[in-house]
C-alpha positions as CSV (number, residue, x, y, z in Angstrom):
1,M,0.3,0.1,-0.1
2,K,1.6,3.4,-1.1
3,N,1.9,5.9,2.0
4,N,-0.9,8.3,0.0
5,A,-3.4,5.5,0.7
6,I,-2.6,4.5,4.3
7,L,-2.0,8.1,4.7
8,K,-5.8,8.9,3.8
9,K,-6.8,5.2,5.5
10,I,-5.4,7.1,8.8
11,T,-7.6,11.1,8.2
12,I,-11.0,9.0,7.4
13,A,-10.7,6.5,10.5
14,N,-9.8,9.6,13.5
15,N,-12.3,12.0,11.0
16,L,-9.1,14.3,10.8
17,K,-9.6,17.5,9.2
18,H,-8.1,19.1,6.2
19,F,-6.4,22.1,9.2
20,E,-5.9,19.6,11.9
21,I,-3.0,17.0,9.0
22,K,-1.3,20.1,8.2
23,E,-1.6,20.9,11.9
24,I,0.5,17.1,12.4
25,F,2.6,17.7,9.1
26,E,3.6,21.4,11.5
27,L,4.3,18.7,14.7
28,G,6.9,17.0,12.1
29,G,8.7,19.5,10.8
30,F,7.2,20.2,7.7
31,E,4.7,22.3,6.5
32,F,2.5,22.5,3.3
33,S,-0.1,24.0,1.6
34,S,-3.9,23.7,2.2
35,S,-3.3,22.7,-1.3
36,Q,-1.0,20.7,-1.3
37,I,-2.6,18.5,1.8
38,K,-5.2,18.0,-1.0
39,A,-3.1,16.7,-3.0
40,F,-1.8,14.1,-0.9
41,M,-5.6,12.8,-0.9
42,A,-6.0,13.2,-4.7
43,G,-6.5,9.4,-5.5
44,S,-3.6,9.0,-8.1
45,Q,-5.5,9.4,-11.5
46,N,-6.5,12.4,-10.8
47,K,-4.1,15.9,-12.2
48,N,-3.4,17.3,-9.6
49,Y,-1.9,14.2,-7.4
50,E,1.2,14.7,-5.6
51,K,2.7,12.1,-4.4
52,L,4.1,11.3,-0.5
53,S,7.4,10.8,-0.3
54,D,9.0,8.2,2.5
55,E,10.4,11.0,4.6
56,Q,7.1,12.7,4.5
57,F,5.3,10.0,5.4
58,E,7.2,9.7,8.5
59,A,7.1,13.2,9.6
60,F,3.7,12.0,9.7
61,L,3.5,9.9,11.6
62,N,5.6,11.5,14.1
63,G,3.4,15.0,14.7
64,F,0.7,12.5,14.7
65,I,1.9,11.2,17.7
66,L,2.9,14.1,18.9
67,Y,-1.0,15.2,18.3
68,S,-2.5,12.5,20.1
69,R,-0.3,12.0,23.0
70,G,1.7,15.3,23.7
71,P,4.4,16.5,24.2
72,V,6.4,14.1,27.2
73,D,6.9,17.4,28.6
74,E,4.3,17.7,29.0
75,P,2.2,14.8,30.5
76,T,0.0,16.4,32.2
77,L,-1.2,17.1,29.1
78,L,-5.3,15.7,27.5
79,P,-4.8,13.6,24.5
80,R,-5.9,14.7,21.8
81,T,-7.2,11.9,20.7
82,I,-9.1,11.3,23.8
83,E,-10.4,14.6,24.0
84,S,-12.2,14.2,20.8
85,F,-13.8,11.1,21.8
86,I,-15.7,13.2,24.9
87,I,-16.7,16.5,22.9
88,G,-17.9,13.7,20.8
89,L,-19.9,12.1,23.6
90,V,-21.5,14.7,25.0
91,E,-21.7,16.5,21.8
92,S,-23.6,13.0,21.6
93,G,-25.1,13.1,25.0
94,N,-23.8,9.8,26.4
95,T,-24.3,10.2,29.9
96,G,-24.0,6.8,30.9
97,A,-20.4,6.9,29.6
98,I,-19.9,10.4,30.6
99,E,-21.0,9.1,34.8
100,E,-18.6,6.2,33.9
101,I,-15.6,8.6,33.0
102,R,-16.4,11.0,35.5
103,C,-16.8,7.6,37.8
104,L,-13.0,6.7,36.9
105,I,-11.5,9.9,37.6
106,E,-13.0,10.2,40.7
107,D,-11.4,6.8,41.4
108,V,-8.6,8.3,40.4
109,N,-7.9,10.9,41.8
110,D,-8.6,9.2,45.5
111,E,-5.7,6.7,44.7
112,I,-3.1,9.8,44.1
113,G,-4.6,11.0,47.7
114,T,-3.7,7.6,49.1
115,A,-0.9,7.8,47.5
116,D,0.8,11.1,47.9
117,E,-0.4,10.5,52.4
């Protein structure tokens, strides 16, 4: 499977928008215009198609890790994938799942409090 196809599958599976893909590439060390991002996402028969190199794809994957979990030096930062998931639960009105998450957070806070004593 080619890099472009994998990129497209990752973005669809994670419901990423073009501005998010652009941000992910920037986190990986590459800056692309919106038209370049669209060229990577275009089918190979499209006249605007642009092949994604291994180096560019590696940068995307590295950027995606940072985008998903946050920088290593900020471990208290809520990973964006979790944040997006929780926002999706709120928007869909899934109060049962939101309540379960709240209970889990309370349990963790209790454990942290107990460990500090």
